[in-house]
PAFI-974717 format. One record per residue (C-alpha): x, z, y; residue number from 1. Coordinates in steps of 0.02 Angstrom, whole numbers. Example, Ala and Ser with C-alpha at 12.3 -4.5 7.8 and 13.67 -1.06 7.14 Angstrom:
// residues 2
<rec u="615" w="390" v="-225" k="1"/>
<rec u="684" w="357" v="-53" k="2"/>
//
This chain:
// residues 121
<rec u="0" w="0" v="0" k="1"/>
<rec u="67" w="-50" v="169" k="2"/>
<rec u="101" w="93" v="288" k="3"/>
<rec u="149" w="96" v="471" k="4"/>
<rec u="188" w="251" v="570" k="5"/>
<rec u="180" w="282" v="757" k="6"/>
<rec u="290" w="404" v="850" k="7"/>
<rec u="342" w="446" v="1027" k="8"/>
<rec u="181" w="518" v="1095" k="9"/>
<rec u="176" w="678" v="1194" k="10"/>
<rec u="133" w="759" v="1359" k="11"/>
<rec u="190" w="675" v="1519" k="12"/>
<rec u="148" w="696" v="1701" k="13"/>
<rec u="54" w="564" v="1797" k="14"/>
<rec u="175" w="427" v="1846" k="15"/>
<rec u="289" w="465" v="1701" k="16"/>
<rec u="346" w="357" v="1556" k="17"/>
<rec u="341" w="360" v="1368" k="18"/>
<rec u="401" w="241" v="1234" k="19"/>
<rec u="300" w="231" v="1077" k="20"/>
<rec u="371" w="165" v="914" k="21"/>
<rec u="287" w="86" v="765" k="22"/>
<rec u="388" w="79" v="606" k="23"/>
<rec u="349" w="5" v="438" k="24"/>
<rec u="373" w="105" v="279" k="25"/>
<rec u="460" w="7" v="139" k="26"/>
<rec u="411" w="-167" v="196" k="27"/>
<rec u="467" w="-289" v="330" k="28"/>
<rec u="376" w="-317" v="493" k="29"/>
<rec u="473" w="-478" v="525" k="30"/>
<rec u="331" w="-597" v="485" k="31"/>
<rec u="186" w="-500" v="559" k="32"/>
<rec u="108" w="-480" v="729" k="33"/>
<rec u="85" w="-300" v="784" k="34"/>
<rec u="-46" w="-237" v="903" k="35"/>
<rec u="-60" w="-77" v="1004" k="36"/>
<rec u="-230" w="1" v="1030" k="37"/>
<rec u="-291" w="162" v="1106" k="38"/>
<rec u="-444" w="272" v="1097" k="39"/>
<rec u="-484" w="399" v="1229" k="40"/>
<rec u="-601" w="545" v="1195" k="41"/>
<rec u="-781" w="487" v="1192" k="42"/>
<rec u="-734" w="305" v="1216" k="43"/>
<rec u="-720" w="153" v="1106" k="44"/>
<rec u="-552" w="95" v="1044" k="45"/>
<rec u="-475" w="-39" v="1153" k="46"/>
<rec u="-334" w="-160" v="1131" k="47"/>
<rec u="-181" w="-134" v="1239" k="48"/>
<rec u="-49" w="-263" v="1194" k="49"/>
<rec u="8" w="-365" v="1046" k="50"/>
<rec u="170" w="-450" v="997" k="51"/>
<rec u="188" w="-598" v="880" k="52"/>
<rec u="322" w="-610" v="748" k="53"/>
<rec u="421" w="-720" v="867" k="54"/>
<rec u="410" w="-594" v="1008" k="55"/>
<rec u="273" w="-673" v="1112" k="56"/>
<rec u="166" w="-539" v="1192" k="57"/>
<rec u="-18" w="-536" v="1233" k="58"/>
<rec u="-97" w="-408" v="1349" k="59"/>
<rec u="-275" w="-357" v="1308" k="60"/>
<rec u="-300" w="-225" v="1441" k="61"/>
<rec u="-281" w="-290" v="1619" k="62"/>
<rec u="-253" w="-113" v="1681" k="63"/>
<rec u="-82" w="-104" v="1596" k="64"/>
<rec u="-10" w="-266" v="1664" k="65"/>
<rec u="154" w="-236" v="1750" k="66"/>
<rec u="169" w="-60" v="1680" k="67"/>
<rec u="169" w="-77" v="1489" k="68"/>
<rec u="287" w="-184" v="1388" k="69"/>
<rec u="277" w="-221" v="1203" k="70"/>
<rec u="437" w="-269" v="1113" k="71"/>
<rec u="509" w="-276" v="940" k="72"/>
<rec u="677" w="-250" v="857" k="73"/>
<rec u="670" w="-331" v="687" k="74"/>
<rec u="841" w="-261" v="643" k="75"/>
<rec u="761" w="-89" v="654" k="76"/>
<rec u="595" w="-146" v="582" k="77"/>
<rec u="510" w="-67" v="732" k="78"/>
<rec u="392" w="-119" v="871" k="79"/>
<rec u="390" w="-25" v="1036" k="80"/>
<rec u="268" w="5" v="1177" k="81"/>
<rec u="355" w="54" v="1338" k="82"/>
<rec u="230" w="137" v="1453" k="83"/>
<rec u="274" w="167" v="1635" k="84"/>
<rec u="177" w="239" v="1781" k="85"/>
<rec u="56" w="323" v="1663" k="86"/>
<rec u="-112" w="381" v="1729" k="87"/>
<rec u="-219" w="529" v="1673" k="88"/>
<rec u="-357" w="412" v="1617" k="89"/>
<rec u="-235" w="337" v="1491" k="90"/>
<rec u="-239" w="496" v="1391" k="91"/>
<rec u="-284" w="436" v="1217" k="92"/>
<rec u="-230" w="419" v="1038" k="93"/>
<rec u="-122" w="265" v="1027" k="94"/>
<rec u="-121" w="163" v="867" k="95"/>
<rec u="-17" w="20" v="805" k="96"/>
<rec u="-93" w="-106" v="687" k="97"/>
<rec u="-26" w="-244" v="577" k="98"/>
<rec u="-96" w="-419" v="577" k="99"/>
<rec u="-83" w="-519" v="417" k="100"/>
<rec u="-20" w="-664" v="521" k="101"/>
<rec u="126" w="-707" v="631" k="102"/>
<rec u="11" w="-719" v="783" k="103"/>
<rec u="-107" w="-594" v="863" k="104"/>
<rec u="-261" w="-673" v="786" k="105"/>
<rec u="-410" w="-598" v="701" k="106"/>
<rec u="-425" w="-418" v="649" k="107"/>
<rec u="-279" w="-307" v="601" k="108"/>
<rec u="-274" w="-261" v="418" k="109"/>
<rec u="-170" w="-102" v="421" k="110"/>
<rec u="-177" w="41" v="546" k="111"/>
<rec u="-65" w="187" v="580" k="112"/>
<rec u="-134" w="362" v="600" k="113"/>
<rec u="-99" w="364" v="786" k="114"/>
<rec u="3" w="465" v="908" k="115"/>
<rec u="-70" w="570" v="1047" k="116"/>
<rec u="-25" w="530" v="1227" k="117"/>
<rec u="-80" w="655" v="1358" k="118"/>
<rec u="-53" w="619" v="1541" k="119"/>
<rec u="-74" w="768" v="1656" k="120"/>
<rec u="-126" w="750" v="1837" k="121"/>
//
């Protein structure tokens, strides 16, 4: 069974930065697109950004443009989400998800358990 694990969440002040990581357990991410999603308390899950196997990024949430950057390091089998200028309303559980495709198409097939990001005002 494929497994991906998020890390890097925590408590940060408004305007601060965090870098989330998404690592694969015992399989390669090289040929898969990876998406980042978040779910705030009482709200629906929303897409944040996605990166194709070739490193092309797609931003789903307009609110993060210019502040969040998705990247990947295939040598470390890890995808990152760099989040800058964080806002309190971005407090959420952040999930990474694996697409069974090289591109950010369709619905992810495997989800991590999430990492909590809390932004204090």
